[in-house]
C-alpha positions in Angstrom: 0.3 0.1 0.0 2.8 2.6 0.5 4.8 1.1 -2.2 1.5 2.5 -4.6 1.1 5.4 -2.6 4.8 6.8 -3.6 4.0 5.8 -7.1 1.0 7.6 -7.0 2.4 10.7 -5.4 5.5 10.6 -7.7 3.4 10.3 -10.9 1.2 13.3 -9.5 4.3 15.4 -8.8 5.6 14.8 -12.1 2.3 15.3 -14.0 2.1 18.7 -12.0 5.8 19.5 -13.2 4.9 19.2 -16.7 2.4 21.2 -16.5 3.4 24.0 -14.6 6.8 24.2 -17.6 4.2 23.9 -20.5 2.2 26.9 -18.7 5.5 28.9 -18.1 6.7 28.1 -21.1 3.4 29.3 -22.7 3.6 33.1 -25.1 1.5 34.8 -22.5 3.5 34.0 -19.2 7.2 33.1 -21.7 9.8 35.9 -20.7 10.9 38.1 -23.4 14.6 38.1 -23.6 16.3 41.4 -23.8 18.1 39.9 -27.2 14.1 40.1 -28.6 13.4 43.3 -27.3 16.4 45.3 -28.8 17.0 43.4 -31.6 13.8 45.6 -34.1 15.6 48.8 -32.8 19.8 48.2 -33.3 19.8 45.6 -36.1 20.7 47.3 -39.7 17.7 46.7 -41.6 13.9 46.6 -40.4 12.7 43.0 -41.0 10.5 42.6 -43.9 6.6 42.0 -42.3 5.4 38.4 -42.7 2.2 39.7 -44.7 4.7 40.1 -48.0 6.9 36.7 -47.3 6.3 33.5 -49.4 4.8 31.1 -47.5 7.5 27.7 -46.9 6.7 24.8 -48.3 5.2 22.8 -45.9 2.3 25.0 -45.3 1.2 23.9 -48.4 -1.8 20.7 -48.9 0.0 17.3 -48.4 2.2 18.5 -46.0 2.5 14.9 -44.9 3.5 13.4 -48.0 6.2 16.4 -48.4 7.9 15.8 -45.6 8.1 12.1 -45.8 8.9 12.0 -49.6 10.4 15.3 -50.1 12.7 14.8 -52.8 11.1 12.1 -54.4 8.2 14.0 -55.0 10.2 17.0 -56.1 12.3 14.7 -58.5 8.9 13.5 -60.0 7.4 16.9 -60.2 10.0 18.3 -62.2 9.9 15.5 -65.0 6.4 15.8 -64.8 6.9 19.1 -65.7 9.2 18.1 -68.7 6.5 15.8 -70.0 3.3 17.8 -69.5 4.7 21.7 -69.8 2.3 24.7 -69.2 4.4 26.1 -66.2 3.0 29.5 -67.5 -0.6 29.0 -67.6 -0.4 27.2 -64.5 1.4 30.1 -63.3 -1.3 32.8 -64.5 -3.9 30.8 -62.7 -3.0 30.2 -59.7 -1.8 33.9 -59.6 -5.5 35.0 -60.5 -6.7 32.5 -58.0 -4.9 34.6 -55.2 -2.9 31.4 -54.3 0.5 31.2 -53.0 0.9 27.7 -54.2 4.0 27.5 -56.6 4.0 25.8 -59.8 6.3 22.9 -58.6 4.2 22.6 -55.6 1.1 22.5 -57.6 3.1 19.5 -59.7 3.3 17.5 -56.4 -0.6 18.3 -56.0 -1.1 16.4 -59.2 1.2 13.7 -58.8 -0.5 12.8 -55.7 -3.7 13.0 -57.3 -2.9 10.9 -60.1 -1.5 8.3 -57.4 -4.5 8.4 -56.1 -6.2 8.0 -58.9 -4.1 4.8 -60.5 -4.4 2.9 -56.8 -8.3 3.6 -57.0 -8.6 2.2 -60.6 -6.9 -0.3 -59.9 -8.5 -1.4 -57.3 -11.7 -1.0 -59.2 -10.6 -3.0 -61.8 -9.2 -6.0 -59.5 -12.7 -6.2 -58.0 -14.1 -6.0 -60.9 -12.2 -9.1 -62.5 -12.4 -10.8 -59.6 -16.1 -10.3 -59.2 -16.4 -12.3 -62.4 -14.1 -15.2 -62.1 -10.4 -14.0 -62.8 -8.9 -10.7 -62.9 -6.6 -9.8 -66.0 -3.4 -8.3 -65.1 -2.7 -6.9 -68.2 -6.5 -4.7 -68.0 -5.5 -4.0 -64.3 -2.1 -2.2 -65.3 -4.0 -0.2 -68.3 -6.9 1.0 -66.2 -4.2 1.8 -63.3 -2.5 4.1 -66.0 -5.8 5.7 -67.0 -6.8 6.7 -63.4 -3.0 8.2 -63.4 -3.8 10.3 -66.7 -6.8 11.1 -65.4 -5.9 12.4 -61.9 -3.0 14.4 -63.3 -5.4 15.7 -65.8 -8.3 16.5 -63.1 -6.6 18.1 -61.1 -5.3 20.6 -63.8 -9.2 20.9 -64.8 -10.0 21.5 -61.5 -8.0 24.3 -61.4 -9.4 26.0 -64.5 -13.0 25.2 -63.1 -11.5 27.2 -59.9 -10.3 29.8 -61.8 -13.6 30.1 -63.8 -15.8 30.4 -61.2 -13.7 32.9 -59.0 -13.8 35.4 -62.4 -17.8 34.7 -62.6 -18.0 35.8 -58.5 -15.5 38.6 -59.4 -17.7 40.2 -62.8 -20.7 39.6 -60.7 -19.7 41.5 -57.7 -17.4 44.4 -59.8 -20.2 47.1 -60.7 -21.3 47.1 -56.8 -17.7 47.6 -55.7 -17.4 50.2 -58.5 -20.3 52.1 -57.2 -19.5 52.0 -53.9 -16.3 53.6 -54.9 -18.0 55.9 -57.0 -20.0 57.1 -54.1 -17.5 57.0 -51.4 -15.3 59.5 -53.8 -17.9 61.6 -54.4 -18.3 62.1 -50.8 -14.9 63.6 -50.8 -12.6 60.1 -49.3 -9.9 59.6 -51.0 -9.4 56.6 -53.6 -7.5 54.6 -50.4 -9.9 55.4 -47.7 -12.8 54.7 -50.2 -10.9 51.0 -50.6 -10.7 50.6 -47.2 -14.6 51.6 -46.9 -15.7 49.2 -49.4 -13.6 46.3 -48.0 -14.9 47.0 -44.8 -18.4 47.3 -46.2 -18.8 44.6 -48.5 -17.5 40.7 -49.3 -16.2 38.0 -51.4 -13.9 37.5 -54.5 -13.1 41.0 -55.4 -13.0 43.0 -52.0 -10.4 39.9 -51.2 -7.9 41.1 -53.3 -8.5 44.9 -52.9 -8.1 43.9 -49.0 -4.8 41.8 -50.0 -3.4 44.9 -52.1 -4.1 47.3 -48.7 -2.7 44.7 -46.2 0.5 45.0 -48.9 0.2 49.0 -48.8 -0.2 48.7 -44.6 3.1 46.9 -44.7 4.7 50.0 -45.9 4.5 48.5 -50.2 3.3 52.0 -51.7 0.1 51.4 -52.5 0.4 52.6 -56.7 3.0 49.4 -56.4 0.4 47.0 -55.1 -2.4 47.7 -56.9 -0.4 47.8 -59.9 1.4 43.9 -58.8 -2.5 42.9 -58.5 -3.6 43.8 -61.9 -0.5 42.0 -63.4 -1.9 38.9 -61.3 -5.7 39.1 -62.5 -6.7 37.4 -65.0 -9.6 39.7 -65.5 -8.7 42.4 -67.8 -11.7 45.1 -66.8 -10.3 44.5 -63.4 -6.9 45.0 -64.4 -7.8 48.7 -66.4 -9.7 49.5 -63.0 -6.6 48.8 -60.8 -4.6 50.5 -63.1 -7.1 53.1 -63.2 -7.0 53.1 -59.6 -3.3 53.6 -59.3 -3.1 56.4 -61.9 -6.0 58.0 -59.7 -3.9 57.5 -56.8 -0.4 58.7 -58.0 -1.4 61.9 -60.0 -4.9 62.9 -58.5 -6.8 62.6 -61.1 -10.7 62.6 -61.2 -11.9 58.8 -60.6 -15.7 58.9 -60.1 -16.8 59.0 -63.9 -14.6 56.5 -64.7 -15.4 54.0 -62.0 -19.2 54.8 -62.9 -18.6 54.2 -66.9 -16.6 50.5 -65.9 -19.2 49.7 -63.5 -21.8 50.2 -66.9 -19.5 48.3 -68.7 -19.4 45.3 -66.5 -22.9 45.4 -66.5 -23.1 45.2 -70.4 -20.6 42.3 -70.3 -22.9 40.2 -67.8 -25.7 41.2 -69.9 -24.5 39.7 -73.2 -23.0 36.6 -71.5 -26.3 36.0 -70.2 -27.7 36.1 -73.7 -25.1 33.7 -74.9 -25.3 31.4 -72.0 -29.6 31.8 -72.7 -28.7 30.4 -76.9 -26.4 28.0 -75.4 -29.3 26.9 -73.0 -32.0 26.6 -75.8 -30.0 24.3 -77.9 -29.7 21.7 -75.2 -33.4 22.3 -74.7 -33.8 20.6 -77.6 -32.4 17.6 -77.0 -35.2 16.2 -74.2 -38.0 17.2 -76.7 -36.5 15.6 -79.4 -35.2 12.5 -78.1 -38.1 12.2 -75.6 -41.1 14.5 -75.8 -41.6 13.9 -79.4 -41.6 10.0 -79.8 -43.1 9.9 -77.0 -45.9 11.8 -78.6 -45.6 9.8 -82.0 -46.0 6.4 -80.1 -49.6 7.8 -78.6 -50.6 9.0 -82.0 -49.9 5.7 -83.7 -50.0 3.1 -81.0 -54.2 2.6 -81.2 -53.6 2.7 -85.0 -51.5 0.0 -84.9 -53.3 -1.9 -82.4 -56.3 -1.8 -85.0 -54.5 -2.9 -87.9 -52.9 -5.8 -85.6 -56.4 -6.9 -84.6 -58.1 -7.0 -88.5 -54.7 -8.9 -89.4 -55.4 -11.3 -87.1 
């Protein structure tokens, strides 16, 4: 009994010491060293803001796989880049999404998606072959290769779909944002203050991009440079013109309200044309069930009584 009491007391003491050390080392209670206090003031150059830093490679998706198989995945991604190509297109789409993922990291994601597709396709082929009485190894290998290619190309297709949906959302948000900016500028606010007000009052992809540019400006980058860099990253031409107009207005102090209203009208016209084009395409797709489903059923209902009558008379 005494030994058990001593063991329990020892374990409790160790646990209490561990909890005390953890609490003491937590950021609210952790003591700040003198070196850390003096470093920002005596350094040779100011430390760059973390808002402008590129994230580390281990902050992207598939962190565990990259840490375990980093060199192998890097070499495989380089080989995939040489085979597939299109690095400029991938870089443009990633920048259009506002993503911090690099082309190399995207190739790694493609490889992992291809590996998952290959495994799933091979397992499906193996299961189907076993259910029929025997699996053909050549067929399993071919289906696995098809799953690999499908996974790699599917990840690239999904990136394009993400960019397309984001561009559509930005086009739908742009007229409202432009009108709000025009009202703020007309009320006497500067372009930067108007941008801050719009980002604070609205949400969505467009406000998120403008907020990111304002974050760079607050971190020390000139506002015109932040807006110009955002215009180079985006894939929408009308948004690029909008950002360049804002940069020129901030730099030279030119009138901006009329330009913003005109751009909002242009975007609405673009949306109307896109809606008319979509309606024209939907008309053709709507004819498919009419021609191949409704019309045959109508003809069948019209001819079936006559066919029954002729069959009974023939007998």
